[in-house]
VMD Tcl script that draws the C-alpha trace (Angstrom):
set ca {
  {1.73 19.77 65.46}
  {1.83 15.99 65.61}
  {-0.54 13.77 63.64}
  {-2.05 12.62 66.94}
  {-2.78 16.19 68.02}
  {-4.28 16.98 64.57}
  {-6.55 13.95 64.82}
  {-7.64 15.00 68.32}
  {-8.42 18.55 67.16}
  {-10.37 17.31 64.13}
  {-12.45 14.97 66.29}
  {-13.01 17.67 68.91}
  {-14.17 20.18 66.28}
  {-16.53 17.75 64.52}
  {-17.76 14.98 66.87}
  {-20.54 13.94 64.47}
  {-18.33 12.38 61.76}
  {-15.90 10.13 63.64}
  {-15.15 6.50 62.80}
  {-14.48 3.85 65.46}
  {-10.95 3.27 64.10}
  {-10.06 6.94 64.62}
  {-11.21 6.90 68.25}
  {-9.42 3.60 68.85}
  {-6.14 4.96 67.45}
  {-6.39 8.09 69.58}
  {-7.15 6.21 72.81}
  {-4.44 3.57 72.33}
  {-1.76 6.16 71.53}
  {-2.79 8.14 74.61}
  {-1.98 5.08 76.74}
  {-5.43 3.57 77.30}
  {-5.70 -0.23 77.52}
  {-8.33 -1.86 75.31}
  {-10.62 -4.62 76.53}
  {-12.44 -6.41 73.76}
  {-15.98 -7.52 74.34}
  {-16.94 -11.06 75.07}
  {-20.11 -13.02 74.45}
  {-21.04 -11.11 71.27}
  {-20.95 -7.58 72.66}
  {-19.88 -4.77 70.33}
  {-18.89 -2.31 73.06}
  {-15.14 -1.89 73.55}
  {-13.85 -0.60 76.88}
  {-10.75 1.58 77.30}
  {-9.13 2.05 80.71}
  {-6.32 4.28 81.98}
  {-5.87 4.97 85.66}
  {-9.32 5.78 87.01}
  {-10.74 6.70 83.61}
  {-13.11 4.30 81.85}
  {-14.55 4.88 78.37}
  {-16.90 2.55 76.49}
  {-17.32 2.88 72.71}
  {-19.61 0.76 70.48}
  {-18.03 -0.55 67.29}
  {-21.19 -1.24 65.29}
  {-22.24 2.40 64.90}
  {-20.93 4.21 61.77}
  {-20.13 6.95 62.49}
  {-19.81 6.70 66.28}
  {-22.54 8.70 68.00}
  {-21.53 12.15 69.23}
  {-22.27 11.29 72.89}
  {-19.55 8.60 72.87}
  {-17.12 10.89 71.06}
  {-17.65 13.60 73.70}
  {-16.91 11.05 76.46}
  {-13.62 10.22 74.72}
  {-12.72 13.91 74.35}
  {-13.40 14.46 78.05}
  {-11.29 11.42 79.02}
  {-8.40 12.61 76.82}
  {-8.15 16.09 78.35}
  {-4.60 16.39 79.67}
  {-3.62 12.92 78.42}
  {-2.02 13.81 75.07}
  {1.66 14.72 75.13}
  {2.38 18.41 74.54}
  {4.70 19.54 71.79}
}
mol new
graphics top color blue
foreach p $ca { graphics top sphere $p radius 0.5 }
foreach p [lrange $ca 0 end-1] q [lrange $ca 1 end] { graphics top cylinder $p $q radius 0.2 }
display resetview
């Protein structure tokens, strides 16, 4: 099992204790493009195809609702072993 798959499984099994950096790593390696906020916003946007995910950076840990959105967006996006 790859490190990326392990990270995905850990996040999926415990969405309440996830750091922004972990979600960012997972989304970028899955091929999502990152758009940084402008004008002082802390919400980062990740886009791939028709999928759009927004994650706030200021929250530690990231709230479970945002983590669940990321998990849903990543379904079928990670390469299989």
